[in-house]
N, C-alpha and C positions, 0 to 999 in steps of 0.2 A: 760068389764072382768076384774075380780078381781085374779090375779095371785099374792099368796105372795113371798115375796122376800126371799132367804135363809138367813139364819144368817152370812153366811161367814166366815172370820176370817183365821187366820193361826193356822191349828192344830199342836201343839207342840207333837214331838214325839222322844222317844229313839236315843241314837247315833248319835245326832246330825241333825235327820232329821226331816223336817216338810211338812204339805199340805196344801196349798192356796185351800181354800174352797169357793163356792158363784158362782163365774162367769160360771162355768161349774158340773155336776152333777158329782160326785167321786163317782167310782164303787169299791165296794170290792168283790171278787171274792170269792165263799166259795169252801173248800177243806175239805172234810170229810175223814179222815185217821182211819176212822172205817169200823167195818165189818157189823153195823147193822144200818145206819142212813137210815132217813124215804125215801129219795129220791135217792141216788146214794151209798148205802152201801155197802162195799166189792171193790168197783170199784177202788179205790186209796188207796189198804190197804198195798201195796207194796210200798217203798222208791221209788223206779224207777218211777212206775206211778203215785204217788204224786207229785213226782216234776215236772216231764213231764207235767202235767194237770196244774200246777202253772205257768210255763212258759207259756203255752199255753193262759192261763187265761190273764195273762199280755201282752204279744203279741197282743192279741184280745182289750185290752182298759182299762184292770183291773189297777187300780192305786195299790190297797190293796189287799193280799192274804190272808184269813182268816182260820187258820189250826187249825182244833179241832181233839181230840180225844176219844171223847165220846159223844155217840150220846145224844141228848138232845129231842128226840121224847117223847110221853107222852108213859109210858110203858116200854122203855129203859132199859137195864139192867145197873146198873151203873158199873164202872168201879173204881179201886184204883188209886192213885197218880203214882204208879211205871207202872202200864200198860199203863196209858195216857200217861206217858213222854217215854215209850218206844217205842209208836205207833209215838209221833210227832217227839220228839227230831232229830232224824234223818234227818227227813225231811224238818226242820228247818235250820239245821246245813250247809246240803248240798245245799236246794234254796237259802242261804245266800250267798255260796261261789259262785254259779253261775248265780245269778243275784243281781242286787241293787233294784228290786221291792219291795214297803213297805210290811214289813211281820207282821202279826196280829195273837197272840196266843188265842185261843178260850177256857179260860178256867176261873175256879172260884177258885180255887186253888194256894195260894201263893207260896207255893215252885214249882209249876209248871211254875208259871208265871216268877220267878227269873229264874231259869234256861234256859227258853226259850228265856228271854231278852238278858242271858249272851251270848246263842249261835246264836243271829243276830236278834231276833224280835224287833220290835219297838213300838208293840202296845198290849195292855192287854184287850181282849173285855170278860167282864164278864157279864153270864148271870143271876147273882143274884144282881148285880148291889153292889158287894161289903158287902153284908149282909149276906153271908154266910160263908165268910171267909175275915173279915176285913183287917186282914193284907194283904191282896193284894194291897189294896190304899196305903200300907207304902211302898210296892215294887215298885211301879210306882212313888211315890214321889222320892223316893233314884236314882232309874233308869232316871228318868225323860220319862218313856214310857208315850205315851197316852192313855188312860184310858176311856173305854167306860162302861159306866153304864146302865143295861138293867134292863128295869120293868118286875117283875116276880109274878104271881098272885098265883103260887103253894104255898101250906103248910100253908097256910092263909086264915082269913076272908077277901073277898075284901067289897070296898064298892061299893053301888049301880049303882053309876054314873061311867062311865070307864074311863073317863078323870079325876076325881075327886081323883078315888085310882092312877093314874098314879101320881099326885103331890103330894100325900101323901105319897106314896113309893119311888119316884127320891128325894124328898126332905131330904128323912132321909139317902139315898145314898150320895147324894153331902154332906151333913153334916159328914159323915164319910171320906168322902175324901178330905174335905178341910181340918178335924181336922188331917189328916193323913199328910198333908202337900203337897197335890198334887196342883200342877199350876193351874188355871181356865183357862188358855188356852190349855191346856192338856186334857180339858175334854169334851166328847160329850156323847148325852144323846139317848138312844133307848126305843121304847115305847113298845117292847117285843109283836110284834103280835103273836097271837098262844097261848102264855104260859099262859093256864087256862082262856083264852077268848074264850067265842064260836063264832059262825057266825057273827051274829046282833053286838055283843060287837066289833068284829075286824072291821067289816065295819063302824060302828059309831065312832071308835078310827080314822079309815081312815080319814072320811069326817072330823073330828073336828082335825087332828093332829097339824094345825096351834095353836092352844090353847098351846101346849106347848113349844112354842118359849117363852113364859112369864119365863120359868126358867131360860134363859138366857144363854145358851150353844145350838151349832150346834146339828144337828138329824141326827142320823143315823139310817135306817129304813130296814127292811126286811120281805118280804112278799112272797119270793121267792117259788112257789110250795107247799104253805103251804095248810092245809085241806081246811081252808075256802074259799080260791080262788077256790078249784074245786067245793065245796058247792056252791059258787055263778055263776058258768058255769053250771052247772047243770049235770055235769058229773064227772066219776072217771078218769080222764085223770091223768095216771103217772107223767107225766111231762110237766104241764100246762104253758108251758113258752110263748106263748102270752099274755095267763089272765096277767102272773105275769107281763109283760112290761106293760100291762095297770096300774096296780096298780101302778108300779113305776114311772111311767107319773103324776099319782095324784097326788100321794106322793111328787114330785117335785113341783107339782104347790101348795101343801100346805106347801112348804119351808124347805123339806129335804136336806139336803145336803149331804150325804153316803147314798147310795144305796148298799145293800149286795144281791148278787144274784148268781143261778150257771150257766145260761145261759149269758155269759157277751154280744157277737153279739147282741143278739135281743134287750138286755136292752141299750146298748151303742148306736144304732141306735133310739130306741124310744126316749129315753131321750135326745137326740140330737136336736128331733125335737122340744120337750118341752122348751129346750133351748133357740133355736132359735126365739119360738113364744114370748117368755119374752123378749127376747132383741129387739124384732121388737114392743111390746107393749110401749116399753123405748123410741124407735124411735132410736135405734142403729142398724146398718148395723149386718149383720150375720157374 
């Protein structure tokens, strides 16, 4: 049986932090400090609720908590930088004060990224791969923050082959990051499941995920509760966490290093089995 090894290595982050990748899957918990996210909109709109949920996810096994203040679901109403910052900055500040967990800010705005890192965030997670606001790469370079560059198929003409389009877009993102001075060991890549990709395209991308290792960086992936997962199981389950955990295992088997999820315990346990199997195949003890 072929199981693709994750790239592994050390992911360098802001404030002198780092994450060792490879041996076990790294879990990133999703915290939407928004009223309109597709899965849990409004549930964590208050600072108290958002911080409590972040601490819970960290206790359950999330190494990273990813905090976002603007919904990225199709058709969501955009917010300006002031509103985004109003939603997330108090959460980042309070979580940084109360916990040593790794904090990621889910933003494509350089101004928000800079403020978030100053408030204690360690990672910038950009759904536009530094192509909407290229100055965000300079912020990552100047602060030493980890930078996740995500593929996005929105607002442009895509190539017919879903993996070829990944290489086209992500190579441009990497060029922007490197020109800005972002260290190679600070960069991870995200294939952007669900962002202007239909159901078959998402499933093909999942099956061919290991091909993206040729880009030379660890992979951060997120399929949790996405529409194509619901479509694949054939029903509109509002929180398809069992099916999402199955996709997490498939992505781990194809070389993913970091898994972004809503339900930490379900994915933690599913990924533990995937990692145990990988070690057993290599002749290692559990």
